[in-house]
KELOTI-500280 format. One record per atom (N, C-alpha, C, O): x, y, z negated. Coordinates in nm, 2 decimals. Layout:
BEGIN
       x       y       z
       X       Y       Z
...
This chain:
BEGIN
       x       y       z
    2.44    0.69    1.25
    2.39    0.59    1.42
    2.25    0.51    1.41
    2.15    0.52    1.48
    2.28    0.44    1.33
    2.21    0.35    1.32
    2.06    0.37    1.20
    1.97    0.29    1.21
    2.05    0.43    1.14
    1.93    0.48    1.07
    1.88    0.60    1.22
    1.79    0.60    1.30
    1.99    0.69    1.22
    1.90    0.75    1.34
    1.84    0.70    1.43
    1.73    0.75    1.44
    1.89    0.57    1.56
    1.83    0.46    1.59
    1.72    0.38    1.56
    1.66    0.30    1.63
    1.70    0.39    1.43
    1.58    0.33    1.37
    1.46    0.40    1.37
    1.35    0.35    1.38
    1.50    0.56    1.34
    1.41    0.66    1.28
    1.34    0.67    1.48
    1.22    0.66    1.49
    1.38    0.68    1.53
    1.39    0.73    1.68
    1.28    0.63    1.72
    1.17    0.66    1.76
    1.33    0.47    1.70
    1.20    0.38    1.75
    1.07    0.37    1.69
    0.96    0.37    1.74
    1.10    0.38    1.56
    0.98    0.43    1.46
    0.88    0.54    1.49
    0.76    0.53    1.48
    0.94    0.65    1.54
    0.85    0.75    1.58
    0.86    0.73    1.72
    0.86    0.84    1.76
    0.86    0.66    1.80
    0.82    0.65    1.94
    0.69    0.50    1.93
    0.61    0.45    2.01
    0.72    0.46    1.80
    0.62    0.37    1.80
    0.50    0.42    1.76
    0.39    0.40    1.81
    0.53    0.49    1.69
    0.37    0.54    1.61
    0.33    0.67    1.72
    0.24    0.73    1.68
    0.39    0.72    1.83
    0.37    0.86    1.89
    0.29    0.76    2.01
    0.18    0.80    2.05
    0.33    0.66    2.05
    0.29    0.59    2.16
    0.17    0.45    2.13
    0.15    0.36    2.21
    0.11    0.45    2.00
    0.01    0.39    1.95
   -0.12    0.46    1.96
   -0.16    0.57    1.93
   -0.19    0.34    2.04
   -0.32    0.38    2.11
   -0.39    0.31    2.04
   -0.36    0.19    2.04
   -0.50    0.33    1.96
   -0.56    0.22    1.93
   -0.75    0.27    1.89
   -0.83    0.24    1.79
   -0.76    0.33    2.00
   -0.91    0.38    2.06
   -1.00    0.31    2.09
   -1.12    0.33    2.07
   -0.93    0.17    2.16
   -1.04    0.13    2.25
   -1.06   -0.01    2.18
   -0.97   -0.10    2.19
   -1.18   -0.02    2.10
   -1.25   -0.07    2.00
   -1.34   -0.19    2.11
   -1.37   -0.18    2.23
   -1.37   -0.31    2.00
   -1.43   -0.42    2.05
   -1.54   -0.46    1.89
   -1.50   -0.48    1.78
   -1.62   -0.46    1.94
   -1.70   -0.49    1.78
   -1.76   -0.66    1.79
   -1.85   -0.70    1.86
   -1.68   -0.75    1.71
   -1.68   -0.86    1.70
   -1.83   -0.91    1.60
   -1.90   -0.83    1.56
   -1.84   -1.04    1.58
   -1.91   -1.10    1.54
   -1.96   -1.14    1.39
   -2.07   -1.15    1.34
   -1.79   -1.16    1.33
   -1.78   -1.24    1.22
   -1.62   -1.17    1.15
   -1.51   -1.19    1.19
   -1.68   -1.06    1.03
   -1.58   -1.03    0.96
   -1.46   -1.09    0.94
   -1.37   -1.00    0.92
   -1.42   -1.23    0.94
   -1.26   -1.27    0.98
   -1.22   -1.22    1.14
   -1.10   -1.19    1.16
   -1.31   -1.21    1.22
   -1.23   -1.19    1.33
   -1.14   -1.03    1.37
   -1.06   -1.00    1.46
   -1.21   -0.96    1.24
   -1.18   -0.79    1.29
   -1.03   -0.77    1.22
   -0.98   -0.85    1.14
   -0.99   -0.68    1.26
   -0.88   -0.58    1.27
   -0.92   -0.52    1.12
   -0.87   -0.54    1.00
   -1.04   -0.41    1.18
   -1.07   -0.32    1.05
   -1.21   -0.35    1.04
   -1.28   -0.37    1.15
   -1.26   -0.36    0.91
   -1.42   -0.38    0.87
   -1.45   -0.24    0.85
   -1.39   -0.16    0.78
   -1.56   -0.19    0.92
   -1.65   -0.07    0.91
   -1.75   -0.04    0.88
   -1.84   -0.12    0.91
   -1.79    0.05    0.81
   -1.90    0.11    0.76
   -1.99    0.19    0.82
   -1.94    0.27    0.74
   -2.08    0.26    0.89
   -2.12    0.35    0.91
   -2.24    0.43    0.76
   -2.33    0.39    0.69
   -2.17    0.55    0.77
   -2.27    0.63    0.69
   -2.36    0.70    0.72
   -2.39    0.68    0.84
   -2.43    0.80    0.65
   -2.55    0.86    0.64
   -2.53    0.98    0.71
   -2.58    1.01    0.82
   -2.43    1.08    0.61
   -2.39    1.19    0.66
   -2.21    1.22    0.65
   -2.13    1.17    0.56
   -2.17    1.31    0.78
   -2.01    1.31    0.79
   -1.95    1.31    0.67
   -1.85    1.24    0.67
   -1.97    1.37    0.56
   -1.95    1.42    0.42
   -1.88    1.26    0.36
   -1.78    1.22    0.30
   -1.98    1.21    0.40
   -1.91    1.08    0.32
   -1.79    1.00    0.43
   -1.72    0.92    0.37
   -1.76    1.00    0.55
   -1.70    0.96    0.60
   -1.54    0.96    0.61
   -1.48    1.07    0.60
   -1.46    0.86    0.63
   -1.33    0.86    0.66
   -1.26    0.96    0.79
   -1.17    1.04    0.80
   -1.36    0.87    0.88
   -1.36    0.93    1.04
   -1.49    0.95    1.12
   -1.58    0.87    1.14
   -1.46    1.07    1.14
   -1.57    1.10    1.24
   -1.54    1.05    1.38
   -1.42    1.06    1.41
   -1.65    0.99    1.47
   -1.60    0.88    1.59
   -1.79    0.98    1.67
   -1.90    1.02    1.64
   -1.67    0.97    1.81
   -1.73    1.03    1.91
   -1.72    0.94    2.01
   -1.61    0.95    2.07
   -1.81    0.85    2.06
   -1.82    0.73    2.15
   -1.81    0.78    2.30
   -1.88    0.86    2.36
   -1.70    0.73    2.33
   -1.69    0.79    2.46
   -1.75    0.70    2.61
   -1.80    0.59    2.60
   -1.72    0.77    2.73
   -1.84    0.68    2.82
   -1.72    0.63    2.91
   -1.77    0.58    3.02
   -1.55    0.63    2.90
   -1.45    0.53    2.99
   -1.36    0.57    2.88
   -1.36    0.65    2.79
   -1.25    0.45    2.96
   -1.15    0.38    2.86
   -1.05    0.52    2.89
   -1.00    0.58    2.80
   -1.04    0.56    3.01
   -0.94    0.70    3.02
   -0.98    0.80    2.90
   -0.91    0.90    2.89
   -1.08    0.77    2.82
   -1.13    0.90    2.78
   -1.11    0.88    2.58
   -1.17    0.96    2.50
   -1.04    0.79    2.54
   -1.04    0.75    2.43
   -0.93    0.84    2.38
   -0.84    0.89    2.45
   -0.93    0.85    2.31
   -0.81    0.94    2.25
   -0.68    0.86    2.15
   -0.68    0.74    2.13
   -0.61    0.91    2.11
   -0.46    0.85    2.04
   -0.53    0.85    1.85
   -0.47    0.92    1.77
   -0.61    0.80    1.84
   -0.60    0.76    1.67
   -0.70    0.90    1.69
   -0.73    0.89    1.57
   -0.77    0.99    1.73
   -0.84    1.12    1.66
   -1.04    1.13    1.72
   -1.12    1.20    1.77
   -1.03    0.98    1.63
   -1.19    0.95    1.66
   -1.25    0.92    1.79
   -1.37    0.89    1.79
   -1.19    0.93    1.90
   -1.27    0.93    2.01
   -1.30    0.77    2.08
   -1.25    0.72    2.18
   -1.36    0.73    2.01
   -1.37    0.55    2.08
   -1.39    0.51    2.24
   -1.45    0.58    2.32
   -1.33    0.41    2.25
   -1.46    0.33    2.38
   -1.46    0.23    2.34
   -1.36    0.18    2.28
   -1.59    0.14    2.35
   -1.62   -0.01    2.31
   -1.63   -0.08    2.44
   -1.71   -0.07    2.53
   -1.52   -0.16    2.40
   -1.46   -0.25    2.55
   -1.60   -0.37    2.54
   -1.66   -0.40    2.44
   -1.61   -0.40    2.67
   -1.66   -0.54    2.66
   -1.59   -0.68    2.66
   -1.65   -0.78    2.72
   -1.49   -0.70    2.61
   -1.42   -0.84    2.57
   -1.32   -0.79    2.47
   -1.27   -0.68    2.48
   -1.29   -0.84    2.41
   -1.23   -0.85    2.27
   -1.05   -0.80    2.33
   -0.99   -0.70    2.29
   -0.99   -0.88    2.44
   -0.88   -0.88    2.49
   -0.82   -0.73    2.55
   -0.70   -0.70    2.56
   -0.97   -0.62    2.58
   -0.94   -0.54    2.63
   -0.90   -0.44    2.52
   -0.81   -0.35    2.54
   -0.98   -0.47    2.40
   -0.94   -0.36    2.32
   -0.81   -0.38    2.19
   -0.77   -0.48    2.14
   -0.77   -0.24    2.18
   -0.69   -0.21    2.06
   -0.67   -0.28    1.95
   -0.58   -0.34    1.90
   -0.86   -0.26    1.90
   -0.84   -0.34    1.75
   -0.99   -0.39    1.78
   -1.07   -0.36    1.87
   -1.02   -0.48    1.68
   -1.13   -0.52    1.69
   -1.22   -0.49    1.54
   -1.16   -0.49    1.43
   -1.34   -0.46    1.54
   -1.40   -0.38    1.41
   -1.51   -0.52    1.41
   -1.55   -0.61    1.48
   -1.54   -0.46    1.25
   -1.67   -0.57    1.27
   -1.75   -0.45    1.13
   -1.70   -0.40    1.03
   -1.87   -0.45    1.16
   -2.00   -0.34    1.09
   -2.04   -0.41    0.97
   -2.14   -0.48    0.96
   -1.96   -0.39    0.91
   -2.06   -0.46    0.77
   -2.16   -0.35    0.72
   -2.17   -0.23    0.75
   -2.23   -0.43    0.63
   -2.37   -0.34    0.59
   -2.38   -0.30    0.47
   -2.48   -0.23    0.44
   -2.26   -0.33    0.37
   -2.24   -0.22    0.28
   -2.08   -0.15    0.24
   -1.97   -0.21    0.27
   -2.07   -0.04    0.20
   -1.98    0.07    0.22
   -1.86   -0.02    0.13
   -1.75   -0.04    0.18
   -1.90   -0.09    0.01
   -1.76   -0.17   -0.09
   -1.73   -0.26    0.01
   -1.64   -0.34   -0.03
   -1.76   -0.30    0.13
   -1.76   -0.41    0.18
   -1.62   -0.36    0.30
   -1.55   -0.44    0.36
   -1.59   -0.23    0.32
   -1.53   -0.15    0.45
   -1.40   -0.10    0.39
   -1.38   -0.06    0.28
   -1.31   -0.11    0.50
   -1.18   -0.09    0.53
   -1.20    0.08    0.55
   -1.11    0.16    0.50
   -1.31    0.12    0.61
   -1.34    0.22    0.65
   -1.46    0.26    0.72
   -1.53    0.20    0.80
   -1.48    0.40    0.63
   -1.61    0.45    0.65
   -1.61    0.56    0.80
   -1.52    0.63    0.83
   -1.72    0.56    0.87
   -1.74    0.63    0.98
   -1.87    0.69    1.00
   -1.95    0.62    0.95
   -1.91    0.80    1.04
   -1.99    0.87    1.11
   -1.99    0.92    1.25
   -1.91    1.00    1.29
   -2.09    0.87    1.31
   -2.09    0.88    1.44
   -2.13    1.06    1.49
   -2.24    1.10    1.45
   -2.05    1.16    1.56
   -2.07    1.28    1.58
   -2.15    1.27    1.71
   -2.18    1.16    1.75
   -2.18    1.39    1.76
   -2.28    1.42    1.90
   -2.18    1.45    2.01
   -2.17    1.40    2.12
   -2.11    1.57    1.95
   -1.96    1.57    2.04
   -1.85    1.54    2.00
   -1.81    1.49    1.89
   -1.76    1.59    2.13
   -1.62    1.50    2.13
   -1.56    1.60    2.03
   -1.46    1.56    1.97
   -1.59    1.70    2.02
   -1.48    1.86    1.94
   -1.49    1.84    1.75
   -1.42    1.89    1.66
   -1.58    1.75    1.76
   -1.64    1.69    1.61
   -1.56    1.58    1.57
   -1.53    1.56    1.45
   -1.51    1.50    1.68
   -1.45    1.38    1.59
   -1.30    1.40    1.58
   -1.23    1.46    1.66
   -1.28    1.35    1.46
   -1.10    1.34    1.41
   -1.14    1.26    1.25
   -1.25    1.23    1.22
   -1.02    1.23    1.18
   -1.00    1.22    1.08
   -1.03    1.33    0.93
   -1.00    1.45    0.93
   -1.07    1.26    0.84
   -1.16    1.34    0.75
   -1.05    1.33    0.64
   -1.01    1.44    0.59
   -1.01    1.19    0.60
   -0.91    1.12    0.49
   -0.77    1.06    0.58
   -0.79    0.95    0.63
   -0.67    1.13    0.60
   -0.55    1.04    0.63
   -0.51    0.97    0.59
   -0.41    0.93    0.65
   -0.55    0.90    0.46
   -0.51    0.82    0.34
   -0.52    0.64    0.45
   -0.46    0.53    0.44
   -0.64    0.70    0.57
   -0.69    0.53    0.61
   -0.69    0.55    0.73
   -0.79    0.51    0.79
   -0.56    0.64    0.81
   -0.54    0.66    0.97
   -0.46    0.57    1.03
   -0.43    0.55    1.15
   -0.40    0.52    0.90
   -0.28    0.40    0.95
   -0.39    0.28    0.96
   -0.32    0.18    0.93
   -0.55    0.23    0.98
   -0.59    0.14    0.96
   -0.62    0.13    1.15
   -0.64    0.02    1.20
   -0.62    0.24    1.22
   -0.66    0.22    1.33
   -0.53    0.25    1.44
   -0.54    0.28    1.56
   -0.38    0.22    1.36
   -0.28    0.24    1.43
   -0.27    0.09    1.49
   -0.18    0.06    1.57
């Protein structure tokens, strides 16, 4: 019984997690995730589409809304200058249907 309850709580936490409202910080120590923008989509862990409004932000599916303040964001990110400094490599796509994870092993970074 206790195990079933624990599993149910864990599932609801993961399903309810929404970390696609992001804020770009000025220093790496302020960030939850260090991000590097790659030149080609095949190099990326995540294909990101920037949406225009916060209600369009996805549920960890690559549709990001950049907030104006850090307290509005679910995740604070810092853009690094080299790929070896990053936790996550992204590529910005032109269409929303292109957004999504290419490497699920890094998906936990945005929960």
